[in-house]
C-alpha positions as CSV (number, residue, x, y, z in Angstrom):
1,M,38.6,71.1,-26.6
2,K,41.4,72.6,-28.6
3,M,44.3,74.9,-27.9
4,Y,44.9,78.2,-29.6
5,L,47.8,80.6,-29.7
6,I,47.9,84.4,-29.9
7,S,51.5,85.4,-30.7
8,D,53.5,88.4,-31.7
9,N,56.0,86.2,-33.4
10,V,55.7,84.1,-36.6
11,D,58.4,81.6,-35.4
12,T,56.4,80.8,-32.3
13,L,53.3,80.2,-34.3
14,T,55.1,78.0,-36.8
15,G,56.5,75.8,-33.9
16,M,53.0,75.5,-32.4
17,R,51.5,74.6,-35.7
18,L,54.0,71.8,-36.0
19,A,52.5,70.5,-32.7
20,G,49.0,70.8,-34.1
21,I,48.0,74.1,-32.4
22,D,46.4,76.7,-34.5
23,G,46.8,80.4,-33.9
24,V,47.4,84.0,-35.1
25,V,50.1,86.6,-35.1
26,V,49.0,90.1,-33.9
27,H,50.9,93.2,-32.9
28,E,48.6,96.0,-32.0
29,E,46.5,96.1,-28.9
30,N,43.2,96.5,-30.8
31,E,44.1,93.4,-32.9
32,I,44.8,91.5,-29.7
33,N,41.5,92.5,-28.1
34,Q,39.5,91.6,-31.2
35,E,41.1,88.1,-31.3
36,L,40.4,87.7,-27.6
37,D,36.8,88.6,-28.1
38,R,36.6,86.0,-30.9
39,I,38.2,83.3,-28.8
40,L,36.0,83.9,-25.8
41,K,33.0,83.3,-28.0
42,D,34.5,80.0,-29.4
43,K,33.5,77.3,-26.9
44,E,35.8,74.8,-28.6
45,V,38.9,76.6,-27.3
46,G,39.8,75.2,-23.9
47,V,43.4,76.5,-23.6
48,L,44.6,79.8,-24.8
49,L,48.3,80.3,-25.2
50,I,49.6,83.8,-25.2
51,T,53.2,84.9,-25.7
52,E,54.6,86.9,-22.8
53,K,55.1,90.1,-24.8
54,I,51.4,90.0,-25.8
55,G,50.5,89.3,-22.2
56,L,52.4,92.4,-21.0
57,K,50.4,94.6,-23.4
58,I,47.0,93.4,-22.0
59,E,47.8,92.3,-18.4
60,A,44.5,93.7,-17.0
61,R,42.4,91.9,-19.6
62,I,44.2,88.6,-19.0
63,L,43.6,88.9,-15.3
64,D,39.9,89.6,-15.9
65,I,39.6,86.5,-18.1
66,K,41.4,84.3,-15.5
67,L,39.1,85.6,-12.7
68,N,35.8,85.7,-14.5
69,H,35.8,83.0,-17.2
70,H,36.1,79.2,-16.5
71,I,37.1,78.5,-20.1
72,P,39.6,79.1,-21.7
73,L,42.5,78.5,-19.4
74,V,45.0,81.3,-20.3
75,V,48.7,80.3,-20.2
76,Q,51.4,82.8,-21.0
77,I,54.4,81.2,-22.7
78,P,57.9,82.5,-23.7
79,D,58.6,83.1,-27.3
80,R,61.7,81.8,-29.1
81,H,63.8,84.5,-27.5
82,G,63.2,83.2,-24.0
83,S,61.2,84.3,-21.0
84,E,60.7,87.9,-20.0
85,R,60.3,86.6,-16.4
86,G,63.3,86.1,-14.3
87,M,65.0,82.8,-13.4
88,D,63.2,82.7,-10.1
89,S,59.7,83.5,-11.3
90,I,58.2,80.2,-10.0
91,T,59.8,80.6,-6.7
92,K,58.5,84.2,-6.4
93,Y,55.0,83.0,-7.5
94,V,55.0,80.4,-4.7
95,R,56.3,82.9,-2.1
96,D,53.7,85.5,-3.1
97,A,50.8,83.0,-3.3
98,I,51.3,81.1,0.0
99,G,54.1,82.9,1.8
100,L,56.5,80.0,1.7
101,K,60.1,80.9,1.1
102,L,61.9,78.2,-0.9
């Protein structure tokens, strides 16, 4: 299985390529959806990395993939500018998921 990146940022793609991860840079929603369709058909891709800005454009589609597809695992990552999520995003995730306040 391999990893693949869908990014809106050339610098993020360059960094991932240095780590041996292939990918593509897209900006428009139709380009993103075409790339997702292609990746979902490729059984070699086990982990799909998506930059947070791309993820915000297609939130419903990502949720559908996470709920209805076993492979690939979709992981949203920050780009070189940092995370769009707040500093307490993991704490909020745990609180929302299991009701435990940390």
